[in-house]
Backbone as CSV, one residue per row, in Angstrom:
resi,resn,N_x,N_y,N_z,CA_x,CA_y,CA_z,C_x,C_y,C_z
1,MET,59.398,37.703,-12.408,58.815,38.696,-13.330,57.665,38.009,-14.067
2,LYS,56.671,38.627,-14.150,55.452,38.024,-14.802,55.474,38.268,-16.370
3,ALA,55.131,37.260,-17.047,55.085,37.502,-18.490,53.758,38.122,-18.785
4,LEU,53.660,39.082,-19.558,52.429,39.687,-19.937,51.993,38.996,-21.321
5,ILE,50.845,38.471,-21.365,50.273,37.836,-22.509,49.156,38.711,-22.922
6,LYS,49.283,39.131,-24.143,48.203,40.013,-24.739,47.193,39.049,-25.438
7,GLU,45.844,39.260,-25.015,44.788,38.423,-25.574,44.396,39.187,-26.953
8,THR,44.351,38.246,-27.915,43.725,38.766,-29.160,42.511,38.072,-29.444
9,LYS,41.605,38.802,-29.883,40.221,38.291,-30.217,40.160,37.974,-31.699
10,MET,40.217,36.619,-32.017,40.202,36.147,-33.371,38.869,35.417,-33.418
11,PRO,38.111,35.678,-34.510,36.869,34.929,-34.758,37.219,33.474,-35.075
12,VAL,36.333,32.655,-34.515,36.515,31.188,-34.774,35.302,30.791,-35.474
13,SER,35.464,29.936,-36.612,34.388,29.493,-37.399,34.583,27.962,-37.634
14,ILE,33.489,27.339,-37.268,33.569,25.785,-37.464,32.474,25.454,-38.422
15,LYS,32.836,24.665,-39.511,31.781,24.222,-40.451,31.502,22.837,-40.301
16,LEU,30.327,22.492,-39.914,29.852,21.076,-39.729,29.216,20.548,-41.048
17,LYS,29.774,19.600,-41.573,29.271,18.932,-42.830,28.154,18.005,-42.549
18,ASN,27.142,17.950,-43.295,26.168,16.852,-43.302,25.298,16.946,-42.015
19,VAL,25.248,18.077,-41.312,24.445,18.150,-40.138,22.956,17.890,-40.364
20,ASN,22.456,18.389,-41.421,20.996,18.225,-41.795,20.825,16.696,-41.966
21,LEU,21.678,16.055,-42.657,21.596,14.562,-42.834,21.597,13.844,-41.550
22,GLU,22.359,14.241,-40.648,22.376,13.565,-39.313,21.113,13.807,-38.499
23,PHE,20.686,15.115,-38.595,19.392,15.435,-38.019,18.211,14.605,-38.557
24,ALA,18.180,14.411,-39.869,17.160,13.738,-40.542,17.262,12.222,-40.160
25,LYS,18.458,11.732,-40.026,18.593,10.315,-39.559,18.147,10.052,-38.256
26,ALA,18.385,11.168,-37.215,17.975,11.040,-35.842,16.492,11.105,-35.763
27,GLU,15.904,12.017,-36.590,14.456,12.178,-36.588,13.743,10.832,-37.069
28,LYS,14.263,10.200,-38.103,13.745,9.026,-38.572,13.746,7.890,-37.528
29,GLU,14.957,7.948,-36.825,15.028,6.863,-35.750,14.159,7.179,-34.580
30,VAL,13.940,8.428,-34.241,12.990,8.767,-33.178,11.572,8.315,-33.551
31,ILE,11.140,8.718,-34.765,9.758,8.255,-35.284,9.645,6.855,-35.236
32,THR,10.603,6.111,-35.760,10.598,4.620,-35.695,10.363,4.105,-34.310
33,LEU,11.070,4.578,-33.330,10.948,4.152,-31.975,9.603,4.505,-31.342
34,ILE,9.038,5.715,-31.722,7.687,6.048,-31.246,6.749,5.132,-31.756
35,ASN,6.756,4.865,-33.090,5.905,3.974,-33.740,5.880,2.509,-33.212
36,GLN,7.126,2.077,-32.903,7.338,0.718,-32.337,6.625,0.730,-31.019
37,ALA,6.838,1.634,-30.133,6.344,1.764,-28.837,4.835,1.806,-28.886
38,GLN,4.243,2.585,-29.814,2.758,2.751,-29.972,2.138,1.387,-30.329
39,ARG,2.822,0.762,-31.268,2.417,-0.579,-31.650,2.282,-1.642,-30.546
40,ILE,3.371,-1.563,-29.763,3.454,-2.479,-28.672,2.347,-2.217,-27.657
41,SER,2.129,-0.874,-27.391,0.964,-0.571,-26.432,-0.333,-0.895,-27.036
42,ALA,-0.519,-0.664,-28.344,-1.893,-1.025,-28.956,-2.167,-2.555,-28.948
43,PHE,-1.067,-3.358,-29.195,-1.259,-4.764,-29.208,-1.497,-5.288,-27.785
44,GLN,-0.885,-4.612,-26.762,-1.086,-5.037,-25.319,-2.545,-4.693,-24.998
45,ALA,-2.959,-3.475,-25.375,-4.283,-3.019,-25.011,-5.296,-3.883,-25.740
46,SER,-5.096,-4.238,-27.035,-6.010,-5.137,-27.708,-6.106,-6.552,-26.949
47,SER,-4.963,-6.954,-26.514,-4.933,-8.297,-25.900,-5.670,-8.194,-24.525
48,ASP,-5.533,-7.039,-23.833,-6.295,-6.968,-22.572,-7.747,-6.765,-22.816
49,LEU,-8.158,-6.039,-23.868,-9.604,-5.855,-24.245,-10.143,-7.294,-24.542
50,GLN,-9.451,-8.194,-25.191,-9.838,-9.514,-25.419,-10.220,-10.144,-24.140
51,GLN,-9.270,-10.057,-23.131,-9.440,-10.656,-21.882,-10.601,-10.206,-21.008
52,VAL,-10.915,-8.881,-21.106,-11.943,-8.300,-20.289,-13.382,-8.197,-20.933
53,THR,-13.422,-8.491,-22.252,-14.636,-8.505,-23.014,-15.492,-9.619,-22.506
54,PRO,-16.719,-9.333,-22.081,-17.583,-10.349,-21.623,-17.750,-11.412,-22.797
55,ILE,-17.889,-12.678,-22.363,-17.989,-13.802,-23.297,-19.191,-14.624,-23.023
56,ASP,-19.883,-14.832,-24.164,-21.065,-15.738,-24.223,-20.725,-16.729,-25.392
57,THR,-20.621,-16.243,-26.513,-20.242,-17.009,-27.775,-18.842,-16.851,-28.192
58,GLY,-18.245,-15.764,-27.676,-16.829,-15.423,-27.997,-16.750,-14.423,-29.225
59,ARG,-17.897,-14.169,-29.769,-17.898,-13.135,-30.902,-17.242,-11.889,-30.682
60,ALA,-17.672,-11.255,-29.582,-17.086,-9.910,-29.305,-15.704,-9.917,-28.925
61,ARG,-15.397,-10.931,-28.129,-13.981,-11.175,-27.656,-13.027,-11.205,-28.848
62,SER,-13.490,-12.037,-29.821,-12.414,-12.368,-30.933,-12.427,-11.239,-31.958
63,SER,-13.206,-10.258,-31.888,-13.411,-9.218,-32.941,-12.605,-8.006,-32.768
64,TRP,-11.664,-7.906,-31.876,-10.769,-6.799,-31.650,-9.749,-6.862,-32.786
65,PHE,-9.489,-5.689,-33.275,-8.460,-5.472,-34.335,-7.754,-4.165,-34.302
66,THR,-6.553,-4.247,-34.575,-5.631,-2.916,-34.682,-5.289,-2.662,-36.000
67,SER,-5.458,-1.410,-36.444,-5.364,-0.990,-37.819,-4.995,0.459,-37.970
68,HIS,-4.539,0.870,-39.185,-4.358,2.245,-39.471,-5.614,3.031,-39.921
69,PHE,-6.637,2.285,-40.027,-7.938,2.869,-40.584,-8.987,2.952,-39.553
70,ARG,-9.614,4.088,-39.374,-10.707,4.291,-38.420,-11.883,3.464,-38.715
71,GLY,-12.093,3.088,-39.939,-13.300,2.358,-40.184,-13.013,0.885,-40.469
72,ASP,-11.912,0.457,-40.068,-11.494,-1.006,-40.234,-12.199,-1.873,-39.088
73,PHE,-13.458,-2.287,-39.259,-14.030,-2.985,-38.205,-14.115,-4.517,-38.602
74,ARG,-13.870,-5.283,-37.672,-13.929,-6.839,-37.927,-14.965,-7.414,-37.066
75,ASP,-15.663,-8.363,-37.505,-16.633,-9.185,-36.885,-16.423,-10.554,-37.223
76,LYS,-15.854,-11.346,-36.261,-15.360,-12.730,-36.574,-16.536,-13.660,-37.083
77,VAL,-17.713,-13.298,-36.643,-18.808,-14.256,-37.107,-19.260,-13.951,-38.535
78,THR,-19.444,-12.625,-38.855,-20.050,-12.308,-40.237,-18.781,-12.048,-41.177
79,GLY,-17.553,-11.897,-40.739,-16.474,-11.648,-41.606,-16.537,-10.191,-42.092
80,VAL,-17.388,-9.315,-41.630,-17.483,-7.842,-42.199,-16.213,-7.151,-41.864
81,SER,-15.627,-6.538,-42.900,-14.494,-5.677,-42.677,-14.461,-4.710,-43.851
82,GLU,-14.323,-3.401,-43.394,-14.227,-2.435,-44.314,-12.866,-2.453,-45.130
83,ASN,-11.875,-2.475,-44.489,-10.516,-2.573,-45.101,-9.701,-3.747,-44.388
84,ARG,-9.198,-4.619,-45.158,-8.535,-5.774,-44.730,-7.034,-5.492,-44.873
85,ALA,-6.551,-4.410,-44.347,-5.210,-4.080,-44.440,-4.429,-4.410,-43.144
86,LEU,-3.369,-5.090,-43.352,-2.393,-5.396,-42.117,-1.527,-4.148,-41.896
87,LEU,-1.058,-4.046,-40.686,-0.277,-2.847,-40.317,1.024,-2.752,-41.212
88,GLY,1.628,-3.734,-41.624,2.790,-3.767,-42.453,4.056,-3.271,-41.567
89,PRO,5.128,-2.889,-42.364,6.349,-2.467,-41.651,6.070,-1.141,-40.887
90,VAL,6.857,-0.879,-39.833,6.642,0.282,-39.114,7.221,1.436,-39.939
91,ASP,6.236,2.534,-39.918,6.514,3.699,-40.802,7.703,4.507,-40.120
92,THR,8.568,5.012,-40.909,9.678,5.737,-40.422,9.662,7.285,-40.857
93,SER,8.496,7.607,-41.622,8.482,9.025,-42.151,7.494,9.851,-41.287
94,LYS,6.519,9.316,-40.596,5.615,10.033,-39.715,5.156,9.235,-38.547
95,VAL,4.626,9.872,-37.586,4.093,9.193,-36.342,2.744,8.624,-36.855
96,GLU,2.613,7.292,-36.563,1.419,6.620,-37.024,0.201,6.833,-36.200
97,THR,-1.023,6.778,-36.715,-2.168,6.798,-36.017,-2.796,5.392,-36.023
98,LEU,-3.079,4.728,-34.845,-3.623,3.511,-34.822,-5.013,3.470,-34.173
99,TYR,-5.812,2.566,-34.677,-7.142,2.350,-34.193,-7.340,0.949,-33.695
100,ILE,-7.922,0.852,-32.570,-8.294,-0.477,-32.095,-9.836,-0.567,-32.241
101,THR,-10.373,-1.466,-32.960,-11.771,-1.484,-33.322,-12.342,-2.850,-33.082
102,ASN,-13.665,-2.939,-32.975,-14.433,-4.095,-32.774,-15.783,-4.006,-33.643
103,GLY,-15.926,-4.807,-34.524,-17.125,-4.870,-35.436,-18.425,-5.529,-34.994
104,THR,-18.300,-6.001,-33.666,-19.491,-6.726,-33.176,-20.552,-5.712,-32.988
105,PRO,-21.846,-5.969,-33.551,-22.942,-5.034,-33.325,-23.300,-4.674,-32.040
106,TYR,-23.093,-5.403,-31.018,-23.436,-5.157,-29.632,-22.281,-4.828,-28.817
107,ILE,-21.179,-4.479,-29.240,-20.051,-4.097,-28.442,-20.236,-2.913,-27.595
108,LYS,-21.094,-1.974,-28.157,-21.364,-0.754,-27.310,-22.321,-0.995,-26.221
109,ASP,-23.168,-1.810,-26.385,-24.085,-2.318,-25.240,-23.242,-3.080,-24.245
110,LEU,-22.323,-3.893,-24.540,-21.425,-4.471,-23.639,-20.661,-3.516,-22.824
111,ASN,-20.211,-2.471,-23.519,-19.354,-1.467,-22.782,-20.186,-0.553,-21.972
112,GLN,-21.566,-0.533,-22.238,-22.423,0.274,-21.389,-22.879,-0.543,-20.182
113,GLY,-22.585,-1.785,-20.035,-22.778,-2.558,-18.755,-23.938,-3.605,-18.999
114,SER,-24.192,-4.048,-20.177,-25.246,-4.900,-20.449,-25.043,-6.272,-19.848
115,SER,-23.802,-6.643,-19.614,-23.305,-7.963,-19.074,-22.761,-7.723,-17.777
116,GLN,-23.045,-8.708,-16.929,-22.573,-8.665,-15.463,-21.069,-9.148,-15.485
117,GLN,-20.528,-9.546,-16.571,-19.134,-10.046,-16.640,-18.106,-8.951,-16.645
118,ALA,-18.546,-7.789,-17.020,-17.645,-6.666,-17.190,-18.273,-5.403,-16.687
119,PRO,-17.591,-4.540,-16.119,-18.142,-3.312,-15.563,-18.499,-2.314,-16.764
120,PRO,-19.374,-1.353,-16.546,-19.563,-0.290,-17.658,-18.209,0.341,-17.966
121,ARG,-18.073,0.739,-19.204,-16.886,1.463,-19.766,-15.561,0.719,-19.536
122,PHE,-15.728,-0.638,-19.635,-14.501,-1.444,-19.549,-13.524,-1.179,-20.642
123,ILE,-14.060,-0.696,-21.794,-13.174,-0.293,-22.834,-12.233,0.817,-22.583
124,GLU,-12.869,1.925,-22.095,-12.127,3.028,-21.641,-11.110,2.773,-20.627
125,LYS,-11.572,2.005,-19.545,-10.675,1.664,-18.488,-9.521,0.923,-18.909
126,THR,-9.650,0.020,-19.858,-8.507,-0.778,-20.460,-7.651,0.155,-21.263
127,ILE,-8.153,0.836,-22.133,-7.300,1.654,-23.098,-6.536,2.708,-22.276
128,SER,-7.134,3.291,-21.264,-6.439,4.332,-20.453,-5.216,3.797,-19.715
129,LYS,-5.079,2.510,-19.603,-3.905,1.994,-19.005,-2.650,2.134,-19.911
130,TYR,-2.907,2.201,-21.145,-1.802,2.337,-22.278,-1.778,3.728,-22.873
131,PHE,-2.818,4.372,-22.877,-2.866,5.656,-23.709,-3.541,6.643,-22.843
132,GLN,-3.171,7.933,-23.069,-3.807,9.126,-22.327,-5.020,9.397,-23.139
133,VAL,-6.177,9.172,-22.709,-7.469,9.295,-23.382,-7.870,10.777,-23.280
134,LYS,-8.072,11.451,-24.463,-8.719,12.775,-24.468,-10.090,12.666,-25.117
135,GLY,-11.044,13.137,-24.171,-12.422,12.968,-24.744,-13.039,11.702,-24.836
136,ASN,-13.800,11.411,-25.705,-14.494,10.059,-25.882,-13.652,9.227,-26.832
137,SER,-13.254,8.121,-26.204,-12.337,7.147,-26.987,-13.177,6.183,-27.676
138,ILE,-14.376,6.156,-27.312,-15.322,5.216,-27.973,-16.241,5.816,-29.025
139,ARG,-16.278,5.431,-30.241,-17.102,6.022,-31.298,-17.857,5.007,-32.009
140,ALA,-19.182,4.993,-31.851,-20.054,4.057,-32.474,-20.238,4.455,-33.899
141,THR,-20.007,3.609,-34.845,-20.150,3.923,-36.257,-21.257,2.971,-36.898
């Protein structure tokens, strides 16, 4: 003889404590990982740019710089720099924006193919190996 079990529908409630805190910790960790990965890619791109930049005196090759500031241009010969800020610790509060710059006055000419040592648009070709380029990645200031 089969036993008859009567189903009862009882509401179930689960209270999770500190969920917002756990989500905040996870978000902070994700942002940190993104920023670390971006920095690694930026430093690799900068290193590659140094290798592919045409060399005569070495001025353009040694003037690549990674910064948080769009206008932080370095020129190893003149020492010109708008902002001499180092990157510092990895930000954990927001995704960082990084700029790879070169303050050599003729870097744009080199990128346009004025030297036979590098093809035109060598900067864009190098950067696109590490970052998805939208629009014009080169801005002359």
